[in-house]
C-alpha positions in Angstrom: -26.8 -2.2 7.7 -23.8 -0.2 7.5 -20.0 -0.4 8.2 -19.0 3.5 8.1 -15.6 5.1 7.8 -15.8 8.7 9.4 -12.9 10.9 8.4 -11.9 14.0 10.3 -11.0 16.3 6.9 -9.1 18.5 8.4 -7.0 16.7 10.5 -6.4 14.3 7.9 -5.6 17.0 4.8 -3.3 18.3 7.7 -1.4 15.2 8.4 -1.0 14.9 4.3 0.3 18.5 4.6 2.7 17.9 6.9 4.2 14.6 4.9 4.5 17.0 1.8 6.4 19.4 3.7 8.6 17.1 5.7 9.8 15.8 2.2 9.9 19.0 0.5 12.4 20.0 3.6 15.0 17.1 2.6 15.5 18.6 -0.6 13.9 15.6 -2.9 11.7 15.8 -5.6 7.6 15.3 -6.1 6.2 12.9 -3.9 4.2 9.9 -6.0 1.3 8.8 -3.6 0.6 5.3 -3.9 -3.1 4.2 -4.4 -3.0 0.6 -4.6 -5.3 -2.7 -3.2 -8.6 -1.1 -1.7 -6.7 2.1 -1.5 -6.1 1.6 2.1 -9.8 1.4 3.2 -10.9 4.4 1.6 -11.1 3.6 -1.9 -9.3 4.4 -5.2 -11.3 6.8 -6.5 -11.1 9.2 -3.3 -7.4 9.3 -2.8 -7.2 10.2 -6.6 -9.6 12.8 -5.9 -7.4 13.9 -3.4 -4.1 13.8 -5.2 -6.0 15.9 -8.3 -7.1 18.4 -5.2 -2.8 18.8 -4.9 -2.5 19.2 -8.0 -0.1 16.5 -8.0 1.2 15.8 -11.5 2.3 11.8 -10.7 0.5 8.8 -8.8 0.8 5.2 -8.5 -1.2 2.4 -8.9 -0.2 -1.4 -8.3 -1.6 -3.3 -11.4 -2.7 -2.5 -14.8 -5.9 -4.0 -13.5 -6.2 -0.8 -11.4 -5.2 1.6 -14.1 -9.0 2.0 -15.8 -10.3 3.7 -13.1 -7.6 5.8 -12.2 -7.5 7.0 -15.7 -10.8 8.3 -15.7 -9.8 10.0 -12.2 -6.8 12.1 -12.5 -5.0 13.5 -15.3 -1.6 13.1 -14.7 0.8 10.5 -15.3 0.2 6.9 -13.8 3.2 4.6 -12.8 2.2 0.9 -12.5 4.4 -0.4 -9.4 4.0 -4.3 -10.5 6.4 -5.2 -13.3 5.3 -5.5 -16.7 5.7 -8.7 -18.1 4.8 -10.2 -21.4 4.5 -13.9 -20.2 1.3 -13.1 -17.7 -1.6 -14.0 -20.2 -4.5 -12.0 -18.4 -2.1 -9.1 -17.6 -0.8 -8.5 -21.1 -4.4 -8.4 -22.5 -5.2 -6.0 -19.7 -2.6 -3.6 -21.2 -3.2 -4.5 -24.8 -7.0 -3.0 -23.9 -5.4 -0.2 -22.7 -3.1 0.4 -25.4 -5.4 3.8 -27.0 -5.2 5.1 -23.3 -1.7 4.4 -22.2 0.3 7.4 -23.1 0.0 8.9 -19.5 1.1 5.2 -17.9 4.3 4.5 -17.2 5.5 0.6 -16.8 7.5 -0.8 -14.0 10.4 -3.1 -16.5 12.4 -6.0 -13.9 13.2 -8.5 -16.4 15.4 -8.3 -19.9 12.7 -10.0 -21.9 9.7 -7.4 -20.8 12.3 -4.3 -21.7 13.0 -6.3 -25.3 9.2 -7.0 -26.2 8.9 -3.4 -25.9 11.6 -2.3 -27.5 10.2 -4.4 -30.9 7.2 -2.5 -30.7 6.3 1.1 -31.9 6.3 2.5 -28.6 6.0 5.2 -27.8 6.4 3.3 -23.9 7.2 5.1 -20.6 8.8 3.1 -18.6 10.9 2.8 -15.2 13.7 0.5 -15.0 13.8 -1.5 -11.6 16.7 -2.3 -9.6 16.7 -6.1 -7.2 17.2 -4.3 -4.3 17.8 -6.3 -0.8 13.8 -7.1 -0.9 15.0 -9.7 -3.6 11.3 -9.6 -5.6 11.3 -7.7 -8.6 14.3 -6.6 -10.6 17.6 -6.4 -12.5 20.5 -7.0 -11.0 23.4 -4.1 -12.0 25.2 -6.7 -14.1 21.9 -7.5 -15.7 20.6 -3.8 -15.7 24.0 -2.8 -17.4 23.4 -5.7 -20.2 20.0 -4.9 -20.9 20.5 -1.3 -21.6 23.5 -2.4 -24.0 21.5 -4.4 -26.0 21.2 -2.9 -29.4 17.9 -3.3 -30.2 17.4 -1.6 -26.5 19.7 1.3 -27.5 17.5 2.0 -30.8 14.1 2.2 -29.3 15.7 4.5 -26.6 17.4 6.6 -29.2 14.3 6.6 -31.4 11.9 7.2 -29.0 10.1 4.2 -28.8 11.0 4.0 -25.3 11.1 6.9 -23.0 13.1 6.3 -20.0 11.7 7.6 -16.9 14.6 6.8 -14.6 15.5 3.5 -12.2 13.0 2.6 -9.2 14.2 1.0 -5.5 11.8 -0.8 -3.6 13.2 -0.9 -0.1 12.6 -3.6 3.1 10.8 -1.5 5.8 13.4 -3.3 8.1 17.0 -2.2 7.1 19.1 -4.7 5.0 21.2 -7.3 6.2 23.7 -6.1 3.7 26.0 -3.5 5.3 28.2 -2.7 3.2 29.4 0.7 2.5 30.2 2.3 -0.9 33.7 3.8 -1.4 33.2 7.2 0.1 30.5 6.8 2.0 31.3 6.0 5.4 27.9 7.1 7.1 24.2 6.5 6.9 22.3 3.3 7.4 21.9 0.3 5.4 18.9 1.6 3.2 20.8 5.0 2.4 24.2 2.9 1.6 22.4 0.2 -0.5 20.7 3.3 -2.8 24.1 4.7 -3.3 25.4 2.1 -4.4 22.7 2.0 -7.1 22.8 5.6 -7.5 26.6 5.6 -8.5 26.3 3.7 -11.2 22.8 4.5 -12.9 24.3 8.2 -12.6 27.2 7.2 -14.8 24.6 5.5 -17.0 22.4 7.9 -17.8 25.3 10.1 -19.1 25.0 7.8 -22.5 21.1 7.6 -22.1 20.2 11.4 -23.1 17.1 12.7 -21.5 17.0 14.2 -18.0 13.6 12.5 -16.8 16.1 9.3 -17.0 18.2 10.9 -14.4 15.5 9.9 -11.4 15.5 7.9 -8.6 12.2 6.7 -7.6 12.3 5.2 -3.8 10.0 3.4 -1.4 10.1 3.0 2.3 13.5 5.7 3.1 12.4 7.6 6.4 13.1 11.9 6.1 16.6 11.5 7.6 17.7 8.9 5.0 15.6 10.7 2.0 17.7 13.6 3.1 20.9 12.0 3.3 20.2 10.4 -0.6 19.4 14.1 -2.0 22.8 15.5 -0.3 24.7 12.7 -1.6 22.9 12.7 -5.2 23.6 15.4 -6.7 23.1 14.9 -10.4 19.8 12.9 -10.1 16.1 14.0 -8.9 14.8 11.8 -6.1 11.2 10.7 -6.2 9.6 9.2 -3.0 6.9 7.1 -3.7 4.6 7.1 -0.2 1.3 5.5 0.1 0.4 4.1 4.3 2.5 7.3 5.6 1.0 9.3 3.8 -2.8 8.3 3.7 -3.4 6.5 7.3 -3.7 8.7 10.0 -5.6 6.7 12.5 -5.8 9.7 14.5 -8.7 11.2 11.9 -10.3 8.1 10.9 -13.1 5.9 12.6 -14.3 3.0 11.8 -17.5 2.0 13.3 -20.4 -0.8 12.6 -24.0 -0.3 13.2 -25.7 -2.2 15.9 -28.3 -4.3 14.2 -29.7 -6.3 16.7 -29.6 -7.1 20.9 -30.6 -10.0 22.4 -30.2 -10.6 26.5 -30.0 -14.2 26.9 -30.6 -16.7 29.5 -27.8 -18.8 30.4 -27.0 -21.9 28.1 -28.7 -20.2 25.3 -27.0 -21.7 21.6 -26.5 -19.1 19.2 -25.4 -18.3 15.6 -24.4 -21.0 12.9 -22.1 -23.1 15.3 -25.2 -23.0 18.3 -22.1 -21.8 20.7 -23.6 -21.1 24.1 -22.0 -17.3 25.7 -21.6 -16.2 29.2 -23.6 -16.4 31.6 -27.0 -14.5 31.2 -25.1 -12.1 28.5 -26.4 -10.5 25.6 -25.7 -11.1 22.1 -25.2 -8.2 19.7 -25.7 -8.4 16.0 -23.7 -5.3 14.7 -22.9 -4.2 11.1 -19.4 -5.5 9.4 -18.4 -9.1 8.5 -15.7 -11.0 6.2 -17.0 -8.9 3.4 -16.0 -5.7 4.6 -12.6 -7.3 6.3 -13.7 -8.1 9.5 -11.8 -11.1 11.1 -9.4 -10.8 7.9 -5.6 -10.6 9.4 -2.4 -10.8 7.2 0.2 -13.1 9.1 2.2 -12.0 11.7 6.2 -11.3 11.2 6.9 -11.9 15.0 10.3 -10.3 14.7 10.3 -10.5 19.2 9.7 -12.9 21.7 6.7 -11.1 22.7 5.2 -10.9 19.3 5.5 -15.0 18.8 4.4 -15.6 22.4 0.9 -13.1 21.6 0.7 -14.8 18.3 0.6 -18.8 19.5 -1.9 -17.3 22.6 -4.0 -15.8 19.6 -4.0 -19.4 17.9 -5.0 -21.1 20.8 -8.0 -19.3 21.7 -8.7 -19.7 18.1 -8.7 -23.4 18.2 -11.0 -23.5 21.2 -13.2 -21.3 19.2 -12.8 -18.1 21.3 -11.9 -14.9 19.1 -11.6 -11.3 19.9 -13.7 -9.0 17.9 -12.1 -5.6 16.7 -15.6 -4.1 18.4 -15.8 -2.0 21.3 -18.5 -1.7 23.5 -18.8 -0.3 27.0 -15.1 0.7 26.7 -13.8 -2.5 26.3 -13.2 -4.7 23.0 -15.8 -7.6 22.9 -15.4 -11.6 21.7 -16.7 -12.8 19.0 -19.8 -15.2 19.8 -18.7 -17.0 16.8 -16.6 -16.4 13.7 -18.1 -13.1 11.5 -20.3 -13.9 9.2 -20.0 -12.0 5.3 -21.5 -8.8 6.7 -22.5 -8.7 9.7 -20.9 -9.8 13.2 -22.3 -11.8 16.8 -20.3 -10.2 19.6 -21.1 -10.8 23.6 -21.5 -8.7 26.5 -21.0 -9.9 29.7 -23.5 -9.3 32.6 -23.2 -5.8 34.0 -22.0 -4.2 30.8 -23.6 -0.9 29.4 -26.0 -2.2 26.9 -26.6 -0.4 23.3 -29.4 0.3 21.6 -30.1 -0.6 17.6 -28.7 2.3 16.1 -25.8 2.9 17.9 -22.1 2.9 16.4 -19.6 0.6 17.5 -15.9 1.4 17.5 -13.8 -1.1 15.6 -10.1 -1.5 15.4 -9.6 -2.6 11.9 -6.4 -3.2 9.7 -7.3 -0.5 6.8 -5.1 -2.6 4.3 -8.2 -5.1 4.1 -11.2 -3.1 4.8 -14.1 -2.2 2.7 -16.8 0.0 3.9 -20.2 0.5 2.5 -20.0 4.4 3.6 -17.1 6.6 4.0 -18.6 10.2 5.4 -16.3 13.5 6.1 -15.1 14.8 3.0 -16.3 17.2 1.2 
């Protein structure tokens, strides 16, 4: 009973190389691979091994709870993207447990309270400060950032080396920001570029007083190569380090998810099946295949529904779900097939209509999955 991810290793690694080469051509600093959550379906340890294979010095994880395994798997520096928050009791406890291994960890700081808490500690602690971009998720506003850095306790911690400032992080939206205000002297570029440059100007001025070349770094997410090149050319006194996850790891042409056929049951018309005892197509065949909710099958993220067409598709899908019909991600005989009922924990049951080519036990059925919510029993193809 296996739900499997097969990787074309040569193609997958060539894709990664093309991303690194494209970023290098912009003049930006080293790429910071993002390895968070389920490791984009491939697993955090596997991706950490790939980062180590390329001799990369820094990677990023999502939360402090993902640090333990990464510290065992990767010898370089690790950025934790979720901001350090002393008022989050469970996370604060996790940070405490990792204190003796934290010399390679860079914390993201998005509030004055968190920065002051570290300033009062013994240190040394590596930190990146986060600006609140048009994402409006975490971060300092420009005024809050300047005020936090002007605090006497923070200044002392920076001077005495109890806080090691490694730069400013800017997490940008995937869509272009609505705020289209250009900084003085900048008349071209996308809204994302203009937003970065507004922050870059004030940060470049501030780091002159903070000391240490490592502080003169912008860690950016979701700039394309053209935007990255524009920022690099405009920010000659700062190092620009792109953080890249999805684009780096998810090359669908080299990844294939499959479920194993476990049972095949040709059934006469009107036969009831499954937990909910529903009937299928006339003289259909019921196929049981590996891959259920524990693997991420049937789990979907909310649709952004940005266009009219997307709204229509979402509404139609919801109507089918309400009627007890849902399309599975599995393809058999060249067509995507209907679930017989909602997927079970570790298997799914799908219908094949009369006339379809019937698989046999042990065959592999291709599955079109969302990798960021998928978990595989086995991953093959890498050595």
